[in-house]
C-alpha positions in Angstrom: -59.9 -76.9 -10.2 -59.0 -78.6 -13.6 -55.7 -79.8 -12.0 -57.4 -81.5 -9.1 -59.3 -83.3 -11.1 -56.8 -84.5 -13.3 -54.8 -85.6 -10.4 -57.8 -87.5 -9.0 -58.6 -89.3 -12.3 -55.2 -90.3 -12.3 -55.0 -91.7 -8.8 -58.3 -93.4 -9.8 -56.7 -95.1 -12.8 -53.7 -96.2 -10.9 -55.8 -98.2 -8.2 -58.2 -99.9 -10.2 -60.1 -103.1 -9.4 -57.4 -105.5 -10.1 -57.4 -109.3 -8.8 -60.9 -108.8 -7.2 -60.8 -111.8 -5.1 -59.7 -109.6 -2.3 -63.3 -109.6 -0.9 -62.7 -113.0 0.4 -59.7 -112.3 2.0 -60.2 -109.2 4.2 -60.0 -111.2 7.5 -56.9 -112.2 6.5 -55.6 -108.5 5.9 -56.9 -107.7 9.1 -55.0 -110.3 11.2 -51.9 -109.0 8.7 -52.6 -105.5 10.0 -53.2 -106.6 13.7 -49.8 -108.2 13.6 -47.9 -105.6 12.1 -49.4 -103.3 14.7 -48.5 -105.5 17.6 -44.7 -105.9 16.1 -44.2 -101.8 15.6 -42.9 -101.2 19.0 -40.5 -104.0 18.9 -39.5 -102.6 15.5 -38.5 -99.5 17.0 -35.2 -101.3 17.9 -34.0 -101.6 14.5 -34.1 -98.1 12.9 -36.5 -97.3 10.2 -38.0 -100.7 10.3 -41.1 -99.2 11.6 -41.5 -97.2 8.3 -41.9 -100.1 6.3 -44.7 -101.8 8.5 -46.2 -98.0 8.0 -45.9 -98.5 4.7 -47.3 -101.9 4.4 -50.6 -100.5 6.8 -50.8 -97.8 4.1 -51.0 -100.1 1.1 -53.7 -102.5 3.0 -55.7 -99.6 3.5 -55.4 -98.4 -0.1 -56.1 -101.8 -1.2 -58.9 -102.5 0.7 -60.4 -98.7 -0.2 -59.9 -99.1 -4.0 -60.7 -102.9 -3.9 -57.1 -103.7 -5.5 -56.1 -107.4 -4.9 -52.7 -106.7 -6.5 -51.7 -103.5 -4.2 -52.8 -106.1 -1.1 -50.3 -108.8 -2.5 -47.7 -106.0 -2.7 -48.4 -105.1 0.4 -48.1 -108.6 2.0 -44.6 -108.9 0.3 -43.3 -105.6 1.9 -44.6 -106.8 5.0 -42.5 -109.8 4.9 -39.6 -108.0 3.4 -40.0 -105.7 6.5 -40.1 -108.7 8.8 -37.1 -110.3 7.3 -35.0 -107.1 7.4 -36.1 -106.5 10.9 -35.1 -110.0 12.0 -31.6 -109.8 10.3 -31.0 -106.3 11.6 -31.3 -107.5 15.2 -29.2 -110.3 14.7 
């Protein structure tokens, strides 16, 4: 039981409230998640590019739950990198 509490405290400390202005941008995150969800079936053409989209969706979800704007920013960067890599993978 003590081990689980230590792990939970470590996760809570890792995802703290950073860049808290995320509350104003939840609609932007929701639109980004919708765009990622729409693009995921097309991403299956390029091997493993849908995995990057899934990781971005996971990061967006964690950022909303933990109220962590820095994680949301990293998720936006990860989304852009995934789309760029998928676009160059098709060409």
